[in-house]
C-alpha positions as CSV (number, residue, x, y, z in Angstrom):
1,X,96.6,-16.1,-30.5
2,X,95.5,-12.8,-32.0
3,X,98.0,-10.9,-34.0
4,X,100.8,-12.6,-32.2
5,X,99.3,-11.7,-28.7
6,X,98.2,-14.3,-26.3
7,X,94.8,-13.4,-24.7
8,X,94.2,-14.8,-21.3
9,X,90.7,-15.3,-19.7
10,X,90.2,-12.8,-16.8
11,X,89.6,-14.2,-13.3
12,X,86.6,-13.4,-11.1
13,X,88.4,-10.7,-9.1
14,X,89.3,-8.8,-12.3
15,X,85.7,-9.1,-13.5
16,X,84.4,-7.6,-10.3
17,X,86.9,-4.8,-10.4
18,X,85.8,-3.9,-14.0
19,X,82.1,-3.9,-12.9
20,X,82.9,-1.6,-10.0
21,X,84.8,0.7,-12.3
22,X,81.8,0.8,-14.7
23,X,79.3,1.5,-11.9
24,X,81.3,4.3,-10.3
25,X,80.0,7.0,-12.7
26,X,76.4,5.8,-12.0
27,X,76.6,5.9,-8.2
28,X,75.1,9.5,-7.8
29,X,72.0,8.2,-9.7
30,X,71.7,4.8,-8.1
31,X,71.8,5.9,-4.4
32,X,68.6,8.0,-4.6
33,X,66.8,5.2,-6.4
34,X,67.8,2.7,-3.7
35,X,66.7,5.0,-1.0
36,X,63.3,5.6,-2.7
37,X,62.8,1.8,-3.1
38,X,63.5,1.3,0.6
39,X,61.1,4.1,1.6
40,X,58.4,2.6,-0.7
41,X,58.8,-0.8,0.8
42,X,58.6,0.6,4.3
43,X,55.5,2.6,3.4
44,X,53.8,-0.5,1.9
45,X,54.6,-2.5,5.1
46,X,53.2,0.3,7.2
47,X,50.0,0.7,5.2
48,X,49.5,-3.1,4.6
49,X,47.4,-3.4,7.8
50,X,45.3,-0.3,7.1
51,X,44.0,-1.3,3.6
52,X,40.6,-2.4,5.1
53,X,40.3,1.0,6.9
54,X,41.0,2.8,3.7
55,X,38.3,0.8,1.9
56,X,35.8,1.5,4.6
57,X,36.6,5.2,4.4
58,X,36.1,5.1,0.6
59,X,32.7,3.4,1.1
60,X,31.7,6.0,3.7
61,X,32.7,8.9,1.4
62,X,30.7,7.4,-1.5
63,X,27.7,7.0,0.8
64,X,28.0,10.6,2.0
65,X,28.1,11.9,-1.6
66,X,25.0,9.9,-2.5
67,X,23.2,11.3,0.6
68,X,24.2,14.8,-0.3
69,X,23.0,14.4,-3.9
70,X,19.7,12.9,-2.7
71,X,19.2,15.7,-0.3
72,X,19.8,18.3,-3.0
73,X,17.3,16.5,-5.3
74,X,14.7,16.4,-2.6
75,X,15.2,20.1,-1.9
76,X,14.7,20.9,-5.6
77,X,11.5,18.8,-5.7
78,X,10.2,20.5,-2.6
79,X,10.8,24.0,-4.1
80,X,9.0,22.9,-7.3
81,X,6.1,21.4,-5.2
82,X,5.6,24.8,-3.5
83,X,5.0,26.4,-6.9
84,X,2.4,23.8,-8.0
85,X,-1.3,24.3,-8.0
86,X,-4.2,21.8,-7.8
87,X,-7.6,22.2,-9.3
88,X,-10.7,20.1,-8.3
89,X,-13.2,18.7,-10.8
90,X,-16.6,18.1,-9.0
91,X,-18.0,16.2,-12.0
92,X,-16.4,14.1,-14.7
93,X,-18.5,13.7,-17.9
94,X,-19.1,10.2,-19.2
95,X,-16.7,8.9,-21.8
96,X,-13.9,11.0,-20.3
97,X,-10.8,9.5,-18.8
98,X,-7.4,10.9,-17.6
99,X,-5.9,10.6,-21.1
100,X,-8.6,12.7,-22.7
101,X,-8.6,15.2,-19.8
102,X,-4.9,15.7,-20.2
103,X,-5.2,16.3,-23.9
104,X,-7.8,19.0,-23.3
105,X,-6.0,20.8,-20.4
106,X,-2.4,20.6,-21.6
107,X,-3.1,23.4,-24.1
108,X,-3.5,25.9,-21.1
109,X,-0.2,25.0,-19.4
110,X,2.1,22.3,-18.1
111,X,0.4,19.6,-16.2
112,X,1.6,17.3,-13.5
113,X,-0.4,14.5,-12.0
114,X,-4.1,13.6,-12.6
115,X,-6.3,11.5,-10.3
116,X,-9.8,10.5,-11.1
117,X,-11.9,8.8,-8.4
118,X,-13.9,5.8,-9.8
119,X,-17.6,5.7,-9.1
120,X,-19.2,3.4,-6.4
121,X,-19.1,-0.2,-7.6
122,X,-22.8,-0.7,-6.5
123,X,-23.9,2.3,-8.6
124,X,-21.9,0.8,-11.6
125,X,-23.6,-2.6,-11.3
126,X,-27.1,-0.9,-11.0
127,X,-26.4,1.3,-14.1
128,X,-25.2,-1.7,-16.1
129,X,-28.3,-3.7,-15.1
130,X,-30.5,-0.8,-16.1
131,X,-29.0,-0.8,-19.6
132,X,-26.9,2.4,-19.2
133,X,-23.3,3.2,-20.1
134,X,-21.2,0.0,-19.6
135,X,-17.8,1.7,-19.4
136,X,-15.9,3.1,-16.5
137,X,-17.3,6.4,-15.0
138,X,-15.5,8.7,-12.5
139,X,-17.2,10.7,-9.8
140,X,-14.6,13.5,-9.2
141,X,-11.0,14.4,-10.1
142,X,-7.9,16.4,-9.2
143,X,-5.5,18.0,-11.7
144,X,-2.0,19.3,-10.8
145,X,-0.5,22.3,-12.7
146,X,3.2,23.1,-12.7
147,X,2.4,26.8,-11.7
148,X,-0.2,28.2,-9.3
149,X,-1.0,31.2,-11.5
150,X,-1.8,28.9,-14.4
151,X,-4.1,26.8,-12.3
152,X,-5.9,29.9,-11.0
153,X,-6.3,31.3,-14.5
154,X,-7.6,28.0,-15.9
155,X,-10.1,27.6,-13.1
156,X,-11.5,31.1,-13.5
157,X,-11.6,30.8,-17.3
158,X,-13.2,27.3,-17.6
159,X,-15.6,27.1,-14.7
160,X,-19.2,27.1,-15.9
161,X,-18.2,27.1,-19.6
162,X,-19.0,24.5,-22.2
163,X,-16.3,21.9,-22.9
164,X,-16.7,22.2,-26.6
165,X,-14.4,20.5,-29.1
166,X,-15.8,18.5,-32.0
167,X,-19.6,18.6,-32.3
168,X,-19.8,14.9,-32.8
169,X,-18.0,14.4,-29.4
170,X,-20.1,13.0,-26.6
171,X,-18.8,15.7,-24.2
172,X,-19.4,18.7,-26.5
173,X,-22.4,20.0,-24.5
174,X,-21.0,19.2,-21.0
175,X,-20.1,22.0,-18.6
176,X,-16.8,22.4,-16.8
177,X,-17.1,22.2,-13.0
178,X,-13.6,23.2,-11.9
179,X,-12.3,25.1,-8.9
180,X,-8.8,26.1,-7.7
181,X,-7.9,24.8,-4.2
182,X,-5.9,27.3,-2.3
183,X,-3.2,26.1,0.0
184,X,-3.8,22.5,-1.2
185,X,-1.0,20.2,-2.1
186,X,-0.9,16.8,-3.8
187,X,0.4,15.3,-0.6
188,X,-2.8,16.2,1.1
189,X,-4.7,14.2,-1.5
190,X,-2.5,11.2,-1.1
191,X,-2.7,11.3,2.6
192,X,-6.5,11.4,2.4
193,X,-6.6,8.5,0.0
194,X,-4.2,6.5,2.2
195,X,-6.4,7.3,5.3
196,X,-9.6,6.2,3.5
197,X,-7.9,3.0,2.3
198,X,-6.6,2.3,5.9
199,X,-10.1,2.7,7.3
200,X,-11.5,0.5,4.6
201,X,-8.9,-2.2,5.3
202,X,-9.5,-1.9,9.1
203,X,-13.3,-2.4,8.6
204,X,-12.6,-5.4,6.3
205,X,-10.3,-6.9,8.9
206,X,-12.9,-6.4,11.6
207,X,-15.6,-8.1,9.5
208,X,-13.2,-11.0,8.6
209,X,-12.3,-11.5,12.3
210,X,-15.9,-11.5,13.3
211,X,-16.7,-14.1,10.6
212,X,-13.7,-16.2,11.8
213,X,-14.9,-16.1,15.4
214,X,-18.4,-17.2,14.3
215,X,-17.0,-20.0,12.2
216,X,-14.7,-21.2,15.1
217,X,-17.6,-21.0,17.5
218,X,-19.9,-23.0,15.2
219,X,-17.2,-25.6,14.5
220,X,-16.5,-26.0,18.3
221,X,-20.2,-26.6,18.9
222,X,-20.3,-29.1,16.1
223,X,-17.3,-31.0,17.5
224,X,-18.9,-30.9,21.0
225,X,-22.2,-32.2,19.7
226,X,-20.4,-34.9,17.8
227,X,-18.5,-35.9,20.9
228,X,-21.8,-36.0,22.9
229,X,-23.5,-38.2,20.4
230,X,-20.6,-40.6,20.4
231,X,-20.7,-40.7,24.2
232,X,-24.4,-41.4,24.1
233,X,-24.0,-44.1,21.5
234,X,-21.3,-45.8,23.6
235,X,-23.4,-45.6,26.8
236,X,-26.4,-47.1,24.9
237,X,-24.3,-49.9,23.6
238,X,-22.9,-50.7,27.0
239,X,-26.3,-50.6,28.5
240,X,-27.6,-53.1,26.0
241,X,-24.6,-55.4,26.6
242,X,-25.3,-55.3,30.4
243,X,-29.0,-56.1,29.9
244,X,-28.2,-59.0,27.7
245,X,-25.6,-60.5,30.1
246,X,-27.8,-59.8,33.2
247,X,-25.0,-58.1,35.1
248,X,-26.8,-54.9,35.9
249,X,-26.0,-55.2,39.6
250,X,-22.3,-55.7,39.1
251,X,-22.0,-53.1,36.4
252,X,-20.2,-49.9,36.9
253,X,-21.9,-46.5,37.4
254,X,-24.3,-45.6,34.6
255,X,-24.5,-42.0,33.7
256,X,-28.1,-40.7,33.5
257,X,-29.5,-39.5,30.2
258,X,-29.6,-35.8,29.5
259,X,-32.8,-34.1,30.7
260,X,-34.3,-31.4,28.6
261,X,-36.0,-29.0,30.9
262,X,-39.1,-27.1,29.9
263,X,-40.1,-23.9,31.6
264,X,-43.6,-22.7,31.8
265,X,-44.2,-19.5,30.0
266,X,-46.6,-16.7,31.0
267,X,-49.7,-16.2,29.0
268,X,-49.9,-13.0,27.0
269,X,-52.4,-10.4,28.2
270,X,-54.9,-9.3,25.5
271,X,-55.3,-5.6,24.9
272,X,-59.0,-5.0,25.8
273,X,-58.7,-1.2,26.1
274,X,-59.4,-0.8,22.4
275,X,-62.6,-2.9,22.6
276,X,-63.9,-1.0,25.7
277,X,-63.2,2.5,24.3
278,X,-66.5,4.4,23.9
279,X,-67.4,5.5,20.4
280,X,-69.2,8.6,19.1
281,X,-73.0,8.4,18.6
282,X,-74.6,8.9,15.2
283,X,-76.5,12.0,16.5
284,X,-73.3,13.8,17.2
285,X,-71.8,12.9,13.9
286,X,-74.9,14.0,12.1
287,X,-74.9,17.4,13.8
288,X,-71.2,17.9,13.0
289,X,-71.3,16.9,9.3
290,X,-74.8,18.3,8.7
291,X,-76.5,15.0,8.0
292,X,-80.2,14.5,8.3
């Protein structure tokens, strides 16, 4: 009882009616949401089988973007390479390496790559045995500048001039031998080095294959001689056993011993022409040289 009123518990039908009455104002908003949910579910079902295709497409797009960036980078490098100039050094002074050369030349302009060709190993060994400079020497070198005009100016300015620097330096009195190489790129140098190394490797492979053939031939002959000596030893042992038992008549075939043939050589003919050649008389010699 509440204030003299009896409250009854509502049944299920009444509860449903009340819920429907409460949801009536929300129907205009609920219908579009339900339709959208249904469309999303249908879209997910339709695209569920094509997820792998979409992943492959994404991968292909990423690969294409990487290829495009790499192509642009290569084009930029190619344009920069066309503007570079290479100078040739026909002589590298002793006690100079690529670090010291870069320190000297970097004050004239921006430098790229530097390559110094080491001297012949045989000459290095001979020089060390003779008591000369025991460090590493270089026979020639190439220097790459970032701009062609800078390379030309440096070559014209330094060629035939004294290196200078500190007077206590070992290269103070040396002379620059530098020349600008027209229409020469760094790739030409790398191709030449690769070609020379390939030729050297090919010659080395030929020498090794020839040595291997000689070794195989020698080993085959050694094995053959060893087999022949074993056969001779077995035959000799068998012959002795047959002689001791007295069964030479009933014995099997005996192989004959190896015969070493000797061929008669022709005798060498002596050169008697020099002995029979007539000489000049003393009277003729005296008349020519004014002797008495």
